[in-house]
All heavy atoms as an XYZ file, in Angstrom:
760
protein
N       0.834     -1.154      0.017
C      -0.035     -0.002     -0.015
C       0.834      1.232     -0.029
O       1.937      1.153      0.565
C      -0.866     -0.019      1.317
C      -2.040     -0.868      1.190
S      -3.111     -0.578      2.530
C      -4.281     -1.956      2.223
N       0.355      2.266     -0.621
C       1.143      3.503     -0.703
C       0.730      4.467      0.461
O       1.250      5.575      0.412
C       1.052      4.107     -1.996
C      -0.325      4.434     -2.439
C      -0.418      4.876     -3.912
N      -1.537      5.677     -4.167
C      -2.838      5.106     -4.330
N      -2.931      3.827     -4.304
N      -3.806      5.903     -4.417
N      -0.024      4.134      1.301
C      -0.394      5.037      2.358
C       0.406      4.738      3.629
O       0.836      3.718      3.904
C      -1.972      4.777      2.743
C      -2.852      4.931      1.651
N      -3.084      6.218      1.025
C      -3.544      4.113      0.774
C      -4.000      6.061     -0.001
N      -4.227      4.743     -0.175
N       0.514      5.804      4.422
C       1.283      5.743      5.691
C       0.225      4.955      6.663
O       0.853      4.317      7.651
C       1.621      7.098      6.322
C       2.596      7.787      5.581
O       3.242      7.165      4.790
N       2.550      9.088      5.623
N      -0.944      5.119      6.525
C      -1.920      4.400      7.422
C      -2.535      3.160      6.734
O      -2.930      3.412      5.581
C      -3.161      5.290      7.928
C      -4.145      4.723      8.777
C      -2.537      6.589      8.504
N      -2.448      2.025      7.290
C      -2.993      0.904      6.539
C      -4.536      0.919      6.529
O      -5.269      1.371      7.500
C      -2.629     -0.403      7.313
C      -1.154     -0.846      7.043
O      -0.590     -0.241      6.137
O      -0.721     -1.609      7.909
N      -5.037      0.534      5.403
C      -6.424      0.419      5.180
C      -6.932     -0.863      5.844
O      -6.387     -1.855      5.611
C      -6.884      0.356      3.716
C      -8.306      0.099      3.395
S      -8.747      0.130      1.575
C      -7.403     -0.644      0.857
N      -7.839     -0.698      6.927
C      -8.325     -1.968      7.436
C      -9.673     -2.261      6.963
O     -10.500     -1.443      6.566
C      -8.379     -1.713      9.022
O      -9.364     -0.786      9.308
C      -7.054     -1.278      9.594
N      -9.997     -3.586      7.045
C     -11.315     -4.074      6.639
C     -12.392     -3.458      7.394
O     -13.432     -2.976      6.774
C     -11.370     -5.659      6.560
C     -12.680     -6.080      6.325
C     -10.242     -6.150      5.681
N     -12.157     -3.377      8.625
C     -13.295     -2.659      9.439
C     -13.491     -1.329      9.224
O     -14.718     -0.928      9.109
N     -12.425     -0.582      8.936
C     -12.720      0.940      8.435
C     -13.479      1.057      7.190
O     -14.370      1.972      6.992
C     -11.390      1.665      8.472
C     -10.696      1.859      9.748
O     -11.291      1.790     10.786
N      -9.422      2.174      9.681
N     -13.162      0.194      6.277
C     -13.860      0.159      4.928
C     -15.224     -0.313      5.176
O     -16.118      0.420      4.547
C     -13.011     -0.720      3.980
C     -13.819     -0.824      2.677
C     -11.601     -0.125      3.669
N     -15.437     -1.139      5.876
C     -16.880     -1.826      6.024
C     -17.721     -0.808      6.831
O     -18.791     -0.413      6.429
C     -16.781     -3.169      6.842
C     -16.225     -4.153      5.766
C     -18.358     -3.498      7.264
C     -16.151     -5.510      6.493
N     -17.154     -0.147      7.832
C     -17.889      1.008      8.523
C     -18.148      2.129      7.626
O     -19.361      2.581      7.551
C     -17.013      1.506      9.699
C     -16.926      0.535     10.912
O     -17.805     -0.397     10.938
O     -16.089      0.819     11.716
N     -17.241      2.454      6.773
C     -17.530      3.573      5.731
C     -18.570      3.196      4.844
O     -19.367      4.076      4.372
C     -16.195      3.981      5.025
N     -18.536      1.909      4.366
C     -19.445      1.515      3.354
C     -20.797      1.095      3.925
O     -21.654      0.671      3.213
C     -18.826      0.467      2.490
C     -17.575      0.862      1.706
C     -17.017     -0.314      0.896
C     -17.888      2.075      0.731
N     -20.923      1.110      5.130
C     -22.301      0.731      5.780
C     -23.290      1.674      5.487
O     -24.472      1.263      5.456
C     -22.090      0.595      7.268
N     -23.099      2.961      5.115
C     -24.019      3.861      4.893
C     -24.389      3.871      3.345
O     -23.538      3.807      2.437
C     -23.444      5.298      5.155
C     -24.465      6.358      4.966
O     -24.708      6.711      3.739
O     -24.951      6.930      5.904
N     -25.629      3.782      3.047
C     -26.103      3.567      1.614
C     -25.659      4.707      0.662
O     -25.354      4.526     -0.394
C     -27.589      3.431      1.697
C     -28.027      3.703      3.012
C     -26.856      3.641      3.950
N     -25.598      5.906      1.241
C     -25.187      7.121      0.357
C     -23.666      7.020     -0.010
O     -23.326      7.221     -1.088
C     -25.419      8.363      1.268
C     -24.820      9.513      0.506
C     -26.931      8.661      1.453
N     -22.881      6.498      1.053
C     -21.464      6.351      0.764
C     -21.239      5.172     -0.239
O     -20.448      5.351     -1.156
C     -20.612      6.058      1.987
C     -20.670      7.463      2.936
C     -19.611      7.263      3.968
N     -19.990      6.570      5.101
C     -20.625      6.988      6.067
N     -21.050      8.226      6.227
N     -20.886      6.125      7.050
N     -22.168      4.208     -0.344
C     -22.070      3.187     -1.206
C     -22.287      3.741     -2.650
O     -21.771      3.374     -3.563
C     -22.907      1.912     -0.892
C     -22.396      1.104      0.241
C     -23.023     -0.216      0.438
N     -24.513     -0.161      0.428
C     -25.092      0.012      1.670
N     -24.474      0.193      2.772
N     -26.474      0.000      1.665
N     -23.423      4.677     -2.734
C     -23.763      5.238     -3.869
C     -22.616      6.081     -4.523
O     -22.262      6.115     -5.625
C     -24.928      6.123     -3.772
C     -26.269      5.402     -3.683
C     -27.474      6.432     -3.542
O     -27.372      7.227     -2.632
N     -28.270      6.279     -4.390
N     -21.936      6.778     -3.589
C     -20.734      7.668     -3.885
C     -19.679      6.686     -4.490
O     -19.140      7.136     -5.617
C     -20.125      8.368     -2.864
C     -18.885      9.124     -3.148
C     -21.155      9.462     -2.250
N     -19.393      5.619     -3.954
C     -18.453      4.764     -4.500
C     -18.722      4.155     -5.925
O     -18.013      4.115     -6.824
C     -18.157      3.520     -3.496
C     -17.306      2.289     -4.162
C     -17.474      4.091     -2.335
N     -20.081      3.807     -6.048
C     -20.592      3.335     -7.342
C     -20.389      4.526     -8.448
O     -19.935      4.282     -9.462
C     -22.056      3.071     -7.254
O     -22.139      1.923     -6.228
C     -22.682      2.636     -8.554
N     -20.741      5.735     -8.042
C     -20.493      6.816     -8.977
C     -19.101      7.003     -9.339
O     -18.821      7.058    -10.493
C     -21.254      8.155     -8.442
C     -20.806      9.333     -9.364
C     -22.857      8.073     -8.369
N     -18.261      7.039     -8.349
C     -16.872      7.271     -8.577
C     -16.217      6.033     -9.374
O     -15.075      6.279     -9.850
C     -16.187      7.450     -7.277
C     -16.420      8.851     -6.532
C     -15.738      8.974     -5.238
C     -16.184     10.049     -7.526
N     -16.739      4.888     -9.339
C     -16.254      3.759    -10.049
C     -16.149      4.140    -11.543
O     -15.443      3.496    -12.349
C     -16.998      2.443     -9.807
O     -18.232      2.508    -10.201
N     -17.080      5.027    -11.898
C     -17.186      5.434    -13.435
C     -16.179      6.472    -13.733
O     -15.985      7.003    -14.906
N     -15.454      6.973    -12.704
C     -14.352      8.091    -12.940
C     -14.504      9.151    -11.873
O     -15.516      9.311    -11.318
N     -13.431      9.965    -11.798
C     -13.469     11.022    -10.764
C     -14.521     12.103    -10.942
O     -14.985     12.259    -12.089
C     -12.165     11.710    -10.961
C     -11.405     10.938    -11.852
C     -12.337      9.941    -12.612
N     -15.029     12.538     -9.845
C     -16.153     13.698     -9.939
C     -15.747     14.700     -8.848
O     -15.242     14.353     -7.894
C     -17.566     13.176     -9.775
C     -17.977     12.100    -10.581
C     -18.762     12.721    -11.680
N     -19.648     11.983    -12.470
C     -19.778     10.728    -12.668
N     -18.924      9.885    -12.034
N     -20.694     10.118    -13.354
N     -16.208     15.897     -9.041
C     -15.971     16.984     -8.026
C     -17.078     16.725     -6.992
O     -18.156     16.251     -7.326
C     -16.134     18.397     -8.713
C     -15.011     18.678     -9.584
C     -15.233     20.057    -10.341
N     -14.285     20.234    -11.291
C     -13.132     20.921    -11.184
N     -12.821     21.403    -10.100
N     -12.449     21.061    -12.276
N     -16.754     17.213     -5.831
C     -17.780     17.106     -4.717
C     -19.136     17.610     -5.082
O     -20.026     17.124     -4.821
C     -17.106     17.812     -3.544
N     -19.081     18.912     -5.762
C     -20.378     19.581     -6.090
C     -21.209     18.684     -7.099
O     -22.318     18.684     -7.050
N     -20.372     18.017     -8.090
C     -21.119     17.219     -8.993
C     -21.758     15.892     -8.315
O     -22.824     15.553     -8.669
C     -20.146     16.699    -10.051
C     -19.522     17.755    -10.988
C     -18.454     17.297    -11.772
O     -17.689     16.377    -11.464
O     -18.208     17.852    -12.862
N     -21.076     15.420     -7.427
C     -21.621     14.298     -6.682
C     -22.871     14.609     -5.894
O     -23.720     13.925     -5.881
C     -20.447     13.692     -5.613
C     -19.336     12.882     -6.108
C     -18.237     12.673     -5.223
C     -19.903     11.563     -6.741
N     -22.814     15.782     -5.223
C     -23.915     16.295     -4.467
C     -24.996     16.514     -5.348
O     -26.200     15.949     -4.922
C     -23.534     17.525     -3.803
N     -24.954     17.056     -6.392
C     -26.002     17.360     -7.338
C     -26.506     16.061     -7.967
O     -27.675     15.729     -7.978
C     -25.599     18.314     -8.588
N     -25.648     15.109     -8.332
C     -26.079     13.779     -8.946
C     -26.776     12.955     -7.962
O     -27.717     12.238     -8.248
C     -24.909     13.084     -9.385
C     -25.183     11.785    -10.126
C     -23.954     11.266    -10.975
O     -22.908     11.919    -11.155
O     -24.039     10.017    -11.184
N     -26.399     12.998     -6.615
C     -27.215     12.230     -5.548
C     -28.181     13.077     -4.820
O     -28.776     12.551     -3.858
C     -26.100     11.664     -4.571
C     -25.058     10.694     -5.257
C     -24.170     10.151     -4.172
C     -25.798      9.500     -5.896
N     -28.485     14.243     -5.361
C     -29.518     15.041     -4.646
C     -29.294     15.559     -3.126
O     -30.273     15.470     -2.404
N     -28.018     15.871     -2.923
C     -27.610     16.160     -1.605
C     -27.147     17.541     -1.483
O     -26.679     18.102     -2.496
C     -26.590     15.200     -1.170
C     -26.925     13.724     -1.051
S     -25.630     12.907     -0.402
C     -25.770     13.351      1.340
N     -27.124     18.085     -0.316
C     -26.476     19.501     -0.153
C     -25.033     19.307     -0.197
O     -24.394     18.209      0.229
C     -26.891     20.036      1.081
O     -26.295     19.394      2.254
N     -24.214     20.287     -0.654
C     -22.723     20.223     -0.624
C     -22.130     19.915      0.716
O     -21.288     18.997      0.913
C     -22.282     21.487     -1.125
C     -23.484     21.904     -2.163
C     -24.698     21.481     -1.423
N     -22.806     20.562      1.922
C     -22.121     20.146      3.125
C     -22.308     18.658      3.643
O     -21.468     18.031      4.084
C     -22.832     21.128      4.215
C     -23.241     22.325      3.285
C     -23.599     21.654      1.917
N     -23.471     18.087      3.273
C     -23.757     16.776      3.524
C     -22.792     15.779      2.731
O     -22.235     14.787      3.264
C     -25.234     16.366      3.303
N     -22.572     16.075      1.432
C     -21.711     15.319      0.608
C     -20.352     15.523      1.194
O     -19.503     14.457      1.250
C     -21.841     15.866     -0.828
C     -20.811     15.155     -1.690
S     -21.068     13.284     -1.713
C     -22.647     13.163     -2.456
N     -19.887     16.611      1.542
C     -18.544     16.870      2.172
C     -18.395     15.822      3.374
O     -17.314     15.314      3.462
C     -18.409     18.203      2.637
O     -17.037     18.515      3.040
N     -19.374     15.775      4.262
C     -19.259     14.917      5.499
C     -19.078     13.365      4.945
O     -18.255     12.741      5.514
C     -20.474     15.002      6.310
C     -20.538     16.307      7.081
C     -21.539     16.291      8.102
N     -23.006     16.258      7.547
C     -23.580     17.309      7.255
N     -23.070     18.580      7.278
N     -24.888     17.233      6.792
N     -19.805     13.022      3.875
C     -19.741     11.691      3.400
C     -18.272     11.351      2.831
O     -17.622     10.393      2.999
C     -20.788     11.225      2.408
C     -22.143     11.144      3.020
N     -22.383      9.953      4.009
C     -23.246     11.763      2.967
C     -23.562      9.949      4.332
N     -24.183     11.183      3.848
N     -17.806     12.267      2.031
C     -16.552     12.241      1.502
C     -15.370     12.225      2.428
O     -14.485     11.503      2.260
C     -16.418     13.427      0.495
C     -17.117     13.348     -0.724
C     -16.852     14.629     -1.526
C     -16.924     12.211     -1.592
N     -15.588     12.849      3.550
C     -14.614     12.853      4.645
C     -14.452     11.560      5.276
O     -13.364     11.139      5.522
C     -14.973     13.987      5.698
C     -13.868     14.435      6.645
C     -14.182     15.598      7.446
N     -15.497     15.973      7.821
C     -16.186     17.084      7.147
N     -15.444     17.879      6.348
N     -17.450     17.258      7.477
N     -15.666     10.893      5.498
C     -15.477      9.480      6.131
C     -14.835      8.563      5.045
O     -14.101      7.698      5.548
C     -17.088      9.042      6.313
C     -16.991      7.486      6.749
C     -17.726      9.879      7.521
N     -15.230      8.594      3.789
C     -14.622      7.745      2.858
C     -13.088      8.023      2.582
O     -12.360      7.022      2.508
C     -15.307      7.906      1.391
C     -16.698      7.358      1.344
C     -17.393      7.826      0.143
C     -16.719      5.959      1.383
N     -12.729      9.305      2.808
C     -11.223      9.565      2.669
C     -10.554      9.029      3.927
O      -9.343      8.479      3.853
C     -11.036     11.055      2.619
C     -11.002     11.687      1.298
C     -10.672     13.117      1.209
N     -11.311     13.731      0.256
C     -12.345     14.681      0.577
N     -12.727     14.921      1.710
N     -13.082     15.167     -0.399
N     -11.181      9.207      5.182
C     -10.555      8.622      6.387
C     -10.406      7.198      6.377
O      -9.408      6.675      6.878
C     -11.477      9.182      7.518
N     -11.255      6.521      5.692
C     -11.178      5.056      5.580
C     -10.302      4.606      4.310
O     -10.159      3.414      4.175
C     -12.537      4.435      5.382
N      -9.778      5.673      3.679
C      -8.874      5.337      2.464
C      -9.584      4.653      1.364
O      -9.086      3.880      0.501
C      -7.598      4.573      2.925
C      -6.916      5.244      4.022
C      -5.699      4.271      4.337
C      -6.266      6.655      3.763
N     -10.961      4.847      1.294
C     -11.770      4.287      0.144
C     -11.521      5.249     -0.984
O     -11.568      4.781     -2.202
C     -13.158      4.123      0.537
C     -14.000      3.707     -0.610
C     -13.289      3.159      1.714
N     -11.579      6.567     -0.828
C     -11.348      7.456     -1.989
C     -10.123      8.350     -1.704
O      -9.776      8.545     -0.480
C     -12.658      8.262     -2.174
C     -12.814      9.214     -1.041
C     -13.761      7.377     -2.617
C     -13.915     10.438     -1.268
N      -9.742      8.955     -2.738
C      -8.570      9.943     -2.702
C      -8.855     11.000     -3.705
O      -8.909     10.633     -4.870
C      -7.325      9.233     -2.902
C      -6.065      9.985     -2.856
C      -4.807      9.201     -3.036
O      -4.715      8.347     -3.758
O      -3.917      9.273     -2.200
N      -9.039     12.213     -3.285
C      -9.299     13.299     -4.295
C     -10.498     13.029     -5.147
O     -10.408     13.187     -6.383
C      -7.968     13.608     -5.062
C      -6.894     14.037     -4.242
O      -7.057     14.616     -3.278
O      -5.675     13.680     -4.636
N     -11.572     12.627     -4.636
C     -12.850     12.252     -5.271
C     -12.704     11.293     -6.415
O     -13.317     11.362     -7.491
C     -13.433     13.601     -5.922
C     -14.316     14.395     -4.811
C     -13.281     14.960     -3.695
O     -12.262     15.602     -3.987
O     -13.704     14.883     -2.525
N     -11.844     10.361     -6.186
C     -11.810      9.162     -6.997
C     -11.492      7.965     -6.181
O     -10.939      8.188     -5.044
C     -10.700      9.298     -8.081
C      -9.171      9.639     -7.657
C      -8.298      9.836     -8.759
N      -7.010     10.260     -8.282
C      -6.081      9.608     -7.668
N      -6.301      8.198     -7.521
N      -4.964     10.001     -7.252
N     -11.774      6.864     -6.671
C     -11.530      5.539     -5.783
C     -10.155      5.403     -5.688
O      -9.260      5.539     -6.721
C     -12.171      4.330     -6.443
C     -13.617      4.228     -6.279
C     -14.091      2.845     -6.960
C     -14.066      4.126     -4.873
N      -9.733      5.115     -4.395
C      -8.258      4.657     -4.306
C      -8.042      3.367     -4.864
O      -8.802      2.478     -5.078
C      -8.114      4.505     -2.822
C      -6.772      4.086     -2.324
O      -5.835      4.945     -2.318
O      -6.566      2.892     -2.189
N      -6.864      3.190     -5.506
C      -6.457      2.018     -6.268
C      -6.510      0.728     -5.475
O      -7.023     -0.316     -5.909
C      -5.067      2.186     -6.859
C      -4.958      3.199     -7.987
C      -3.447      3.435     -8.468
O      -2.700      2.495     -8.189
O      -3.256      4.608     -9.011
N      -6.025      0.839     -4.231
C      -6.139     -0.311     -3.309
C      -7.528     -0.633     -2.951
O      -7.893     -2.023     -2.966
C      -5.230     -0.105     -2.030
C      -3.845      0.147     -2.289
O      -3.355     -0.456     -3.209
O      -3.202      0.856     -1.449
N      -8.359      0.364     -2.744
C      -9.727      0.179     -2.380
C     -10.534     -0.394     -3.643
O     -11.279     -1.488     -3.406
C     -10.427      1.391     -1.952
N     -10.179     -0.002     -4.718
C     -10.868     -0.493     -6.068
C     -10.415     -1.999     -6.227
O     -11.303     -2.834     -6.424
C     -10.338      0.290     -7.228
C     -11.006     -0.204     -8.522
C     -10.491      0.491     -9.794
N     -10.886      1.930     -9.755
C     -11.974      2.211    -10.333
N     -12.790      1.434    -10.775
N     -12.275      3.560    -10.430
N      -9.192     -2.304     -5.972
C      -8.726     -3.707     -6.095
C      -9.407     -4.605     -5.073
O      -9.801     -5.680     -5.485
C      -7.192     -3.781     -5.975
N      -9.501     -4.071     -3.886
C     -10.142     -4.815     -2.823
C     -11.720     -5.004     -3.197
O     -12.187     -6.175     -3.023
C     -10.034     -4.168     -1.414
C     -10.591     -4.926     -0.195
C     -10.052     -5.948      0.267
C     -11.832     -4.580      0.427
N     -10.853     -6.379      1.356
C     -11.919     -5.633      1.415
C     -12.760     -3.670      0.332
C     -13.061     -5.480      2.354
C     -13.836     -3.667      0.986
C     -13.930     -4.545      2.096
N     -12.319     -4.048     -3.593
C     -13.798     -4.158     -3.872
C     -13.946     -5.009     -5.023
O     -15.024     -5.826     -5.134
C     -14.361     -2.704     -4.218
C     -14.506     -1.829     -2.961
C     -14.862     -0.481     -3.378
C     -15.495     -2.388     -1.941
N     -12.979     -5.006     -5.996
C     -13.199     -5.919     -7.176
C     -12.986     -7.517     -6.747
O     -13.702     -8.267     -7.216
C     -11.967     -5.614     -8.173
C     -12.298     -4.441     -8.990
O     -13.496     -3.914     -8.909
O     -11.315     -3.836     -9.647
N     -12.081     -7.754     -5.776
C     -11.937     -9.035     -5.291
C     -13.228     -9.555     -4.601
O     -13.638    -10.679     -4.648
C     -10.896     -9.095     -4.317
C      -9.502     -9.029     -5.021
C      -8.269     -9.041     -3.905
O      -8.544     -8.605     -2.705
N      -7.179     -9.430     -4.403
N     -13.805     -8.519     -3.736
C     -15.029     -8.933     -3.051
C     -16.075     -9.250     -4.041
O     -16.906    -10.244     -3.942
C     -15.399     -7.753     -2.109
C     -14.438     -7.542     -0.989
C     -16.927     -8.068     -1.549
C     -14.326     -8.671     -0.069
N     -16.266     -8.418     -4.976
C     -17.321     -8.578     -6.129
C     -17.024     -9.995     -6.815
O     -18.008    -10.745     -7.100
C     -17.276     -7.523     -7.069
C     -18.321     -7.465     -8.211
C     -18.497     -6.449     -8.990
O     -17.473     -5.536     -9.077
N     -19.589     -6.225     -9.708
N     -15.842    -10.256     -7.170
C     -15.572    -11.478     -7.869
C     -15.803    -12.681     -6.876
O     -16.309    -13.687     -7.395
C     -14.057    -11.521     -8.207
N     -15.573    -12.507     -5.636
C     -15.894    -13.685     -4.783
C     -17.390    -13.871     -4.641
O     -17.754    -15.007     -4.724
N     -18.139    -12.804     -4.612
C     -19.627    -13.036     -4.449
C     -20.095    -13.732     -5.774
O     -21.012    -14.485     -5.755
C     -20.262    -11.667     -4.160
C     -20.352    -11.382     -2.761
C     -19.622    -10.366     -2.068
C     -21.199    -11.841     -1.814
N     -19.995    -10.461     -0.799
C     -20.998    -11.371     -0.540
C     -22.237    -12.982     -1.837
C     -21.700    -11.767      0.522
C     -22.872    -13.245     -0.780
C     -22.616    -12.712      0.489
N     -19.533    -13.167     -6.898
C     -20.080    -13.805     -8.328
C     -19.619    -15.218     -8.322
O     -20.721    -16.005     -8.700
C     -19.403    -13.057     -9.260
N     -18.574    -15.663     -7.765
C     -18.309    -17.188     -7.791
C     -19.213    -17.822     -6.814
O     -19.796    -18.944     -7.116
C     -16.871    -17.339     -7.235
C     -15.834    -16.840     -8.209
O     -16.198    -16.640     -9.435
O     -14.608    -16.793     -7.773
N     -19.523    -17.262     -5.647
C     -20.451    -17.830     -4.725
C     -21.840    -17.991     -5.297
O     -22.410    -19.095     -5.048
C     -20.520    -17.108     -3.400
C     -19.142    -17.244     -2.591
C     -18.868    -18.712     -2.125
O     -19.817    -19.343     -1.646
N     -17.549    -19.010     -2.316
N     -22.305    -16.975     -5.921
C     -23.751    -17.026     -6.446
C     -23.746    -18.025     -7.764
O     -24.706    -18.749     -7.734
C     -23.987    -15.614     -6.933
C     -24.332    -14.556     -5.907
C     -24.542    -13.227     -6.358
C     -25.529    -15.006     -5.050
N     -22.654    -18.125     -8.401
C     -22.717    -19.147     -9.524
C     -22.685    -20.507     -9.021
O     -23.443    -21.443     -9.382
C     -21.372    -18.841    -10.381
C     -21.451    -19.577    -11.722
C     -22.561    -19.200    -12.600
O     -23.679    -19.775    -12.452
N     -22.367    -18.227    -13.457
N     -21.881    -20.735     -7.875
C     -21.987    -22.073     -7.269
C     -23.274    -22.301     -6.628
O     -23.802    -23.426     -6.806
C     -20.977    -22.051     -6.080
N     -23.943    -21.431     -6.013
C     -25.321    -21.620     -5.486
C     -26.296    -21.854     -6.589
O     -27.157    -22.753     -6.421
C     -25.797    -20.339     -4.608
C     -27.182    -20.467     -4.069
C     -27.359    -21.378     -3.027
C     -28.255    -19.746     -4.539
C     -28.465    -21.463     -2.453
C     -29.443    -19.825     -4.027
C     -29.675    -20.718     -3.016
N     -26.224    -21.095     -7.722
C     -27.081    -21.457     -8.803
C     -26.949    -22.960     -9.314
O     -27.865    -23.589     -9.582
C     -26.820    -20.367     -9.963
C     -27.706    -20.521    -11.206
C     -27.247    -19.679    -12.240
C     -28.224    -19.982    -13.500
N     -27.624    -19.167    -14.629
N     -25.776    -23.329     -9.484
C     -25.480    -24.683     -9.909
C     -26.083    -25.708     -8.992
O     -26.707    -26.643     -9.342
C     -23.994    -24.959    -10.042
C     -23.346    -24.342    -11.430
C     -21.992    -24.979    -11.648
N     -21.146    -24.673    -10.536
C     -20.403    -23.592    -10.352
N     -20.527    -22.636    -11.219
N     -19.606    -23.464     -9.213
N     -25.895    -25.423     -7.707
C     -26.503    -26.298     -6.634
C     -27.989    -26.392     -6.736
O     -28.553    -27.527     -6.683
C     -25.984    -25.814     -5.230
C     -26.767    -26.636     -4.124
N     -26.324    -27.906     -3.823
C     -27.642    -26.224     -3.318
C     -27.144    -28.325     -2.768
N     -27.961    -27.351     -2.503
N     -28.639    -25.218     -6.880
C     -30.123    -25.230     -6.921
C     -30.545    -25.939     -8.306
O     -31.585    -26.716     -8.181
C     -30.477    -23.739     -7.039
C     -32.091    -23.680     -7.207
C     -30.367    -23.193     -5.564
N     -29.764    -25.717     -9.366
C     -30.187    -26.423    -10.626
C     -30.073    -27.908    -10.543
O     -31.019    -28.587    -10.978
C     -29.377    -25.919    -11.782
C     -29.923    -24.492    -12.122
C     -28.904    -23.728    -13.130
O     -27.659    -24.259    -13.364
O     -29.266    -22.650    -13.594
N     -29.067    -28.408     -9.753
C     -28.823    -29.852     -9.678
C     -29.807    -30.498     -8.698
O     -30.140    -31.505     -8.912
C     -27.291    -29.994     -9.184
C     -26.322    -29.742    -10.321
C     -24.834    -29.793     -9.637
O     -24.601    -30.109     -8.527
O     -23.880    -29.534    -10.458
N     -30.125    -29.745     -7.693
C     -31.089    -30.151     -6.745
C     -32.547    -30.385     -7.402
O     -33.234    -31.232     -6.864
C     -31.145    -29.258     -5.438
N     -32.786    -29.449     -8.303
C     -34.066    -29.496     -8.970
C     -34.316    -30.615     -9.970
O     -35.375    -30.877    -10.427
N     -33.177    -31.334    -10.312
C     -33.202    -32.390    -11.321
C     -33.745    -33.604    -10.785
O     -33.782    -34.075     -9.800
C     -31.855    -32.587    -11.936
C     -31.397    -31.340    -12.799
C     -30.034    -31.546    -13.307
O     -29.371    -32.606    -13.055
O     -29.589    -30.609    -14.056
């Protein structure tokens, strides 16, 4: 990691526990946005968006209104793991139904 402070799973999960912050991460996965653009896109006041961005920055999920590279890689791994699990569950259900 390129940060002085290690990103911990607990910090990231705490930061992403809020649905608005998850929306911010989803929007930022499409590319960097200014705080004002994020606020307008999500229908929030700039001060409220600023508070959410501060939490995401503190958890090292974002950096300068873009997803942190380490956070993006970690989230990609989580998503891939869930996709594998769902595919295995689908196969199990299909086999059980035969």
